C-alpha positions in Angstrom: 113.8 131.0 97.4 115.3 129.2 100.3 114.4 126.1 102.1 112.8 126.4 105.5 112.9 123.7 108.3 109.6 124.2 110.4 109.4 122.6 113.7 106.2 120.5 114.2 104.6 117.9 116.5 103.5 114.5 115.6 99.9 113.5 114.9 98.7 110.4 116.4 96.3 109.4 113.6 98.3 109.2 110.6 98.3 105.6 110.2 97.8 104.7 106.4 95.3 102.0 105.6 95.5 99.8 102.2 94.2 102.8 100.5 96.7 105.4 102.1 95.6 107.9 104.7 92.0 109.2 104.4 90.4 112.0 106.4 87.9 114.7 106.3 89.2 117.8 104.4 89.1 119.9 107.7 91.6 117.5 109.2 94.2 117.8 106.3 93.8 121.6 106.6 95.1 121.6 110.0 98.4 123.4 110.6 101.2 120.9 109.5 98.9 117.9 109.2 99.5 117.3 105.4 103.3 118.5 105.7 103.9 115.9 108.6 102.5 113.1 106.4 104.5 114.0 103.2 107.7 114.3 105.0 107.2 110.9 106.7 106.9 109.5 103.2 110.1 111.3 102.0 111.9 110.2 105.1 110.7 106.6 104.7 111.1 106.0 101.0 114.8 107.4 101.0 114.6 108.5 97.3 118.2 109.3 95.6 119.1 113.0 95.3 117.7 114.0 91.7 115.0 111.5 91.7 112.0 111.9 89.6 108.3 111.8 91.4 104.8 111.6 90.1 102.1 113.6 91.6 98.5 114.3 90.9 95.0 113.5 92.1 91.2 113.0 91.4 90.5 116.9 91.4 88.5 116.8 94.6 88.4 119.7 96.9 91.7 120.5 98.4 93.6 118.9 95.6 95.4 122.1 94.0 96.5 123.3 97.6 97.9 120.0 98.6 99.9 119.6 95.2 101.5 123.0 95.8 102.7 122.1 99.3 103.9 118.6 97.9 105.9 120.2 95.2 107.5 122.8 97.4 108.4 120.1 100.0 109.7 117.8 97.2 112.1 120.5 96.1 113.1 121.1 99.5 113.9 117.3 99.9 116.1 116.8 97.1 114.0 115.6 94.1 115.1 116.6 90.6 112.0 116.4 88.8 108.4 115.9 89.3 105.7 115.1 86.6 102.5 116.7 87.5 99.2 116.0 85.6 97.6 119.0 83.9 95.3 120.9 86.6 96.7 118.8 89.0 94.4 115.8 87.8 95.7 112.4 87.4 93.6 109.2 87.6 95.1 106.5 89.8 95.5 103.9 87.1 97.0 106.8 84.9 99.3 107.5 87.5 100.5 104.0 87.6 100.9 104.2 83.9 103.2 107.3 84.1 105.2 106.0 87.0 106.0 102.9 84.9 106.3 104.6 81.7 108.8 107.2 82.9 110.5 105.0 85.3 110.1 107.3 88.2 110.8 107.0 91.7 107.1 106.2 92.6 104.4 108.8 93.1 102.1 110.7 95.4 98.4 110.2 94.5 95.6 112.4 96.3 92.4 110.7 96.4 89.9 109.3 98.6 88.8 106.9 95.7 85.0 106.6 95.7 84.2 108.8 98.7 82.4 112.0 98.5 84.3 115.3 98.1 83.7 118.8 99.2 84.9 121.3 102.0 83.4 119.2 104.6 84.1 115.7 102.8 87.0 113.3 102.3 90.5 113.9 101.3 93.5 111.2 100.8 97.0 110.6 100.1 98.9 107.6 99.3 102.5 106.7 97.9 102.8 104.2 95.1 106.1 102.6 94.7 108.3 102.4 91.5 106.4 99.4 90.1 103.3 101.8 89.9 101.4 99.9 92.6 100.5 100.8 96.1 103.3 100.8 98.8 103.7 97.6 100.6 103.0 97.2 104.3 106.6 97.4 105.3 106.7 100.9 103.6 103.2 102.1 105.2 104.3 101.0 108.5 107.6 102.8 108.1 105.7 106.1 107.2 103.3 105.5 110.1 106.4 105.1 112.6 108.1 108.2 111.2 104.7 110.1 111.5 104.7 109.4 115.3 108.1 110.8 116.0 108.4 113.5 113.4 109.6 116.8 114.9 110.5 118.9 111.7 109.7 119.1 107.8 111.4 120.9 104.9 109.7 123.1 102.6 110.8 125.7 99.8 109.5 129.2 100.2 108.4 129.9 96.8 105.4 131.0 94.7 102.9 128.5 93.6 103.6 126.8 90.2 101.1 127.1 87.2 99.4 123.7 86.7 97.0 124.4 83.8 99.5 124.9 80.9 101.5 122.0 79.7 105.5 122.5 79.9 108.2 123.2 82.7 108.9 125.3 85.3 111.5 125.4 88.2 111.1 125.4 92.0 114.6 126.0 93.3 116.8 123.4 91.6 113.8 121.0 90.8 112.1 120.9 87.4 108.3 120.8 87.4 106.8 119.3 84.2 103.0 119.6 83.7 102.2 116.5 81.5 99.3 115.4 79.4 98.5 112.3 81.4 95.5 111.5 79.2 97.8 111.0 76.3 100.1 108.6 78.0 97.0 106.6 79.2 95.3 106.5 75.8 98.2 105.2 73.9 98.6 102.6 76.5 95.1 101.5 76.1 95.5 101.6 72.3 98.4 99.1 72.5 96.0 96.7 74.5 92.9 96.6 72.5 91.7 96.5 68.9 90.6 100.1 68.5 89.7 99.4 65.0 86.9 96.7 65.7 85.7 99.1 68.4 85.6 102.0 65.8 83.5 99.6 63.6 81.2 98.6 66.4 80.5 102.3 67.3 79.8 103.2 63.7 77.4 100.5 63.1 74.7 102.2 65.3 76.0 100.5 68.5 75.1 102.9 71.2 77.0 103.6 74.4 76.6 105.6 77.7 79.5 106.1 79.9 79.0 108.0 83.4 82.1 109.8 84.6 80.1 111.0 87.8 81.8 114.3 87.3 85.2 112.6 88.5 88.5 112.2 87.1 87.7 109.9 84.4 85.7 112.5 82.4 88.7 113.8 80.4 90.1 110.3 79.6 86.7 109.0 78.4 86.1 112.0 76.4 89.4 111.5 74.6 89.2 107.9 74.1 85.5 107.0 73.7 84.4 110.0 71.8 87.7 111.3 70.3 89.8 108.2 69.3 86.9 105.8 69.0 84.2 108.0 67.6 81.3 107.3 70.0 78.4 109.7 69.3 78.8 113.2 71.3 77.2 113.0 74.6 78.1 109.5 75.1 80.0 110.5 78.0 77.7 112.1 80.6 79.1 114.0 83.9 82.3 114.3 82.1 83.7 117.6 83.7 85.5 116.9 87.0 84.4 118.9 89.8 85.7 119.4 93.3 82.6 118.1 95.0 81.8 115.6 92.2 78.5 117.7 91.4 77.3 117.0 95.0 77.1 113.4 94.1 78.7 110.1 95.6 81.3 109.1 93.0 80.8 105.3 93.6 80.0 103.3 90.5 77.1 100.9 91.7 73.5 100.7 91.3 72.7 103.0 94.3 75.0 106.0 93.5 75.1 105.7 89.7 71.3 106.1 89.6 71.2 108.5 86.6 73.0 106.0 84.5 71.0 103.1 85.9 67.7 105.0 85.0 69.0 105.4 81.3 70.0 101.6 81.0 66.7 100.5 82.4 64.3 103.1 80.8 63.0 103.1 77.1 65.3 103.3 74.3 68.2 102.2 76.4 71.9 102.2 74.8 73.4 98.8 74.2 76.1 99.2 76.6 76.5 101.4 79.9 79.5 101.8 82.1 80.4 104.1 85.2 83.7 104.9 87.0 84.5 106.3 90.4 86.4 109.3 91.8 89.8 108.4 91.0 89.2 106.3 87.8 90.1 102.9 89.3 86.6 101.3 89.7 83.9 100.3 87.0 80.3 99.3 86.6 79.1 97.4 83.6 75.5 97.5 82.2 73.6 96.1 79.3 70.0 97.1 78.4 68.1 96.2 81.5 70.8 94.2 82.8 73.6 94.6 85.4 76.8 92.5 85.3 78.3 91.9 88.8 82.0 92.9 89.4 82.6 89.1 90.0 81.0 87.9 86.8 82.8 90.8 85.1 86.0 89.3 86.0 85.3 85.9 85.0 83.9 87.0 81.6 86.9 89.2 80.9 89.1 86.1 81.6 87.1 83.7 79.7 87.1 86.0 76.8 90.6 87.6 77.1 92.3 86.3 74.0 89.7 88.4 72.0 91.9 91.4 72.8 95.2 91.7 71.4 97.2 92.1 74.4 95.9 88.9 75.9 95.7 86.5 72.9 98.4 84.5 73.9 96.4 83.6 77.1 96.6 84.3 80.8 99.3 83.3 83.1 96.8 83.2 86.0 93.9 85.0 87.7 93.6 86.5 91.2 90.7 87.6 93.0 90.1 89.1 96.6 88.7 86.7 99.1 85.2 88.2 99.4 84.8 88.2 95.4 82.7 85.2 94.1 84.3 82.1 92.8 83.2 82.6 89.4 86.6 83.4 88.2 88.0 80.1 89.7 85.7 78.2 87.4 87.3 79.6 84.5 90.7 79.4 85.7 89.9 75.5 86.0 88.7 75.4 82.5 91.8 77.2 81.3 94.2 74.9 83.5 95.8 78.2 85.1 96.0 79.1 88.7 93.6 81.3 90.6 94.9 83.2 93.7 92.5 84.1 96.6 93.9 87.1 98.4 93.0 89.4 101.0 91.5 92.8 99.9 94.0 95.3 98.8 95.7 95.8 95.3 99.2 95.3 96.7 98.7 91.7 96.9 97.9 91.7 93.3 100.9 93.7 92.6 103.2 91.1 94.0 101.5 88.4 92.0 101.9 90.3 88.8 105.6 91.4 89.5 106.3 87.6 89.8 104.5 86.8 86.4 102.1 84.5 88.3 98.7 86.3 87.2 97.9 88.6 84.4 94.2 89.5 85.4 92.8 90.3 88.9 89.7 91.8 90.3 87.7 92.8 93.6 84.0 92.5 94.1 83.9 96.2 94.9 84.0 97.2 91.3 87.7 96.7 90.6 89.2 95.0 87.8 92.7 95.2 86.3 95.6 93.6 84.6 99.6 93.4 84.4 99.3 96.6 82.2 99.7 98.8 85.4 99.8 98.0 89.1 96.4 99.5 90.1 92.8 98.6 89.4 91.6 100.4 86.1 88.0 101.7 85.4 88.3 102.6 81.8 90.5 99.7 80.8 87.6 97.6 82.1 85.1 99.4 79.7 87.5 99.2 76.8 88.1 95.3 77.5 84.1 95.0 77.3 83.9 96.9 74.1 86.4 94.7 72.5 85.0 91.7 73.6 81.4 93.1 72.2 83.1 94.0 69.0 84.5 90.5 68.5 81.4 88.4 69.6 78.7 90.8 68.0 76.3 89.8 71.0 74.4 91.7 73.5 75.9 91.9 77.0 73.2 89.9 78.4 73.5 87.3 76.0 77.2 87.0 76.4 76.7 86.9 80.2 73.9 84.2 80.1 75.9 82.0 77.6 78.8 82.3 80.3 76.5 81.3 83.0 75.2 78.1 80.7 78.8 77.0 80.4 80.2 77.6 83.8 77.0 77.8 86.0 76.0 81.0 87.9 77.5 82.3 91.2 74.6 84.2 92.8 76.2 87.2 94.7 75.4 90.2 96.7 76.9 92.6 99.0 75.2 94.5 101.9 77.0 97.5 103.1 76.3 99.0 106.7 78.1 102.6 106.6 79.0 104.8 109.4 78.3 102.3 112.1 79.7 103.0 115.7 82.9 101.4 115.7 82.3 99.9 118.9 79.1 97.9 117.6 80.9 96.9 114.4 83.7 95.5 116.3 81.2 93.7 118.6 79.5 92.0 115.6 83.0 90.7 114.5 84.1 89.5 117.9 80.6 87.7 118.4 81.0 86.1 115.3 84.7 84.9 116.0 83.4 83.5 119.2 80.8 81.5 117.5 82.9 79.4 115.2 82.7 76.2 117.4 78.8 76.5 117.9 78.1 77.3 114.1 80.2 74.4 112.5 78.1 71.7 111.6 74.9 73.6 112.2 72.1 73.3 109.6 69.7 76.0 108.6 67.2 74.5 106.2 69.1 73.3 103.0 72.4 75.0 104.4 74.7 73.1 106.3 77.8 75.0 107.9 80.9 73.2 106.8 83.5 75.4 108.7 84.0 79.0 110.0 87.2 80.9 110.0 89.1 84.2 110.0 90.6 84.3 106.7 94.6 84.2 106.7 96.8 84.7 103.6 100.5 83.7 103.1 101.9 85.5 100.0 103.4 82.9 97.7 106.1 85.7 96.6 107.4 87.2 99.6 106.2 84.9 102.4 104.5 87.6 104.4 101.3 86.6 106.3 98.1 88.7 106.7 95.8 87.4 109.3 92.3 88.5 110.4 91.1 89.4 106.8 87.4 88.5 107.3 85.1 86.0 109.0 83.9 83.4 106.5 81.0 80.7 107.0 81.6 78.1 104.6 78.6 75.9 103.5 78.9 72.3 102.5 77.5 73.0 99.0 80.0 75.7 98.3 77.9 78.7 99.4 79.6 81.4 101.5 78.7 84.2 103.9 81.5 86.6 104.5 81.9 89.6 107.1 84.4 92.1 106.8 85.3 95.5 108.2 86.0 97.9 105.4 88.9 100.4 105.9 87.7 102.8 102.9 85.6 105.3 105.3 86.3 108.1 107.1 83.4 108.3 109.6 82.6 105.4 111.8 83.0 101.8 110.5 81.6 100.1 107.5 80.5 96.7 108.0 80.2 94.6 104.6 78.4 91.2 104.3 79.3 89.2 101.2 76.8 86.3 100.2 77.2 83.7 97.5 75.5 80.6 96.4 76.6 78.4 93.3 73.7 77.3 90.8 74.3 74.8 88.0 70.8 74.6 87.1 70.2 76.8 84.0 66.5 76.8 84.5 67.2 78.7 87.6 69.8 81.4 86.5 67.0 84.0 85.4 66.2 84.3 89.1 66.9 87.8 90.7 69.8 87.5 93.1 68.1 88.9 96.1 65.4 86.0 95.5 67.9 83.3 95.1 69.9 84.3 98.2 67.1 85.0 100.6 67.8 82.2 103.0 71.5 83.0 103.1 70.5 86.5 103.7 68.4 85.6 106.7 71.1 83.3 108.2 73.6 85.8 107.9 71.5 88.4 109.8 70.5 86.1 112.4 73.9 84.6 113.3 75.8 88.0 113.2 73.0 89.4 115.6 73.5 92.6 113.5 70.3 94.2 114.1 70.4 94.0 117.9 74.0 94.9 117.9 73.9 97.9 115.7 70.4 99.0 115.6 70.3 99.0 111.8 67.4 97.1 110.3 68.5 97.6 106.7 71.8 98.2 104.8 73.1 101.5 103.5 73.7 100.1 100.1 72.8 96.6 98.3 74.9 95.6 95.4 
């Protein structure tokens, strides 16, 4: 075995976003493309010689090949040990768990989250720091800067390492330990929730259905839900991770998790349904013929947090991303704890959690989590819900409706316009910014615009400022329309419109969200000139 220094040329497109670097698989398969980015990570984080690293991914196409490259480069760059998930598979929240439990010098996670997988589909890579959370903007900017000037990378000439059997092997002077990451994660979950109460619930005839969407959480769900908690065999569907996610789109929403939705809205529906995404960090919650919005889910978890052992002493605070509804704010007010409104991106929550300012946090894009790790955590949210259901002995729908009766209902919806021409999407946002003055004070029926802005956030922990985080149209009655360009796609641009209206009148809580928000939707489309500027007459996904 010998360390080889390979001359290379920089690529101009290796700028990591909030979720790392995401491109199509053929882009990553270009000569030196992945190697350049990995070397840029190693050069930027300045790990001490002999440090330990965590490596794993969501099992999508190119996962195994990429891990072998990373292992050989880690050996050539002075790492002493790498912990890698068996089969190369490691959910994003489990990676955070392993980083924190074993005090490693961070980890490299291979995932494109909820995006499709396959030979022509998406792949991604990101570095998580020593607290288990996503790299800060300072680190990602350093990685990008290095990637623009890189001239060589280091790699060990060696045979591939076996990833399918637990145990240790060596690459040069570096130890590679294949670990059972499911066990580490399951033990953490058992320390947070009342597994005895959940077992009793499941043994009472309470039926559940969990859709792993042929993604990373299948093994975790099988072990915890069917194994440790005794859910009936078959409670976990689509539980075998596949490189192309079975040809599906591993995004747990009403559109892409249609198999689960049909079951939960069909005859003889189970009592509780849930789904998670490609890398296991997102979740969707369903009752019989009933959908819980992610915004409501965060608020419900906060309001019932003391029912779970880990949170029985109460919460330090709550944080939500700016596009997420203000339902959690009302719970925080009632509990007399702070609620922080941050830009989209889990690293903002990580700062608050590290500083002890918040315990629970969530995003409207089906991500919920707490300070047990530094990533959103799909299966954690499912177990939290099961803990609440076991304690309250009510249906999902009844718990949600009682919550609305107490706090009011925030009608909420999101319209996604995917794969738009980038120029057209940017044109919509620029038009909105140029319309702030003319829109302020304008009335549309019962809705009067109070103000418009482009959301800016000053981090209360490190003082960093994040600007241009999304255009907000704020109405006098507290309703909101928000426009934001998403950074999670790999083709064109994704423009998202968020709509929210608060309703205190219990007699109106039965309304479908699309009916309750009809006027706001019309306003949102008209003022943005979206149809004429993009040619789209309907969204790709409505949630």
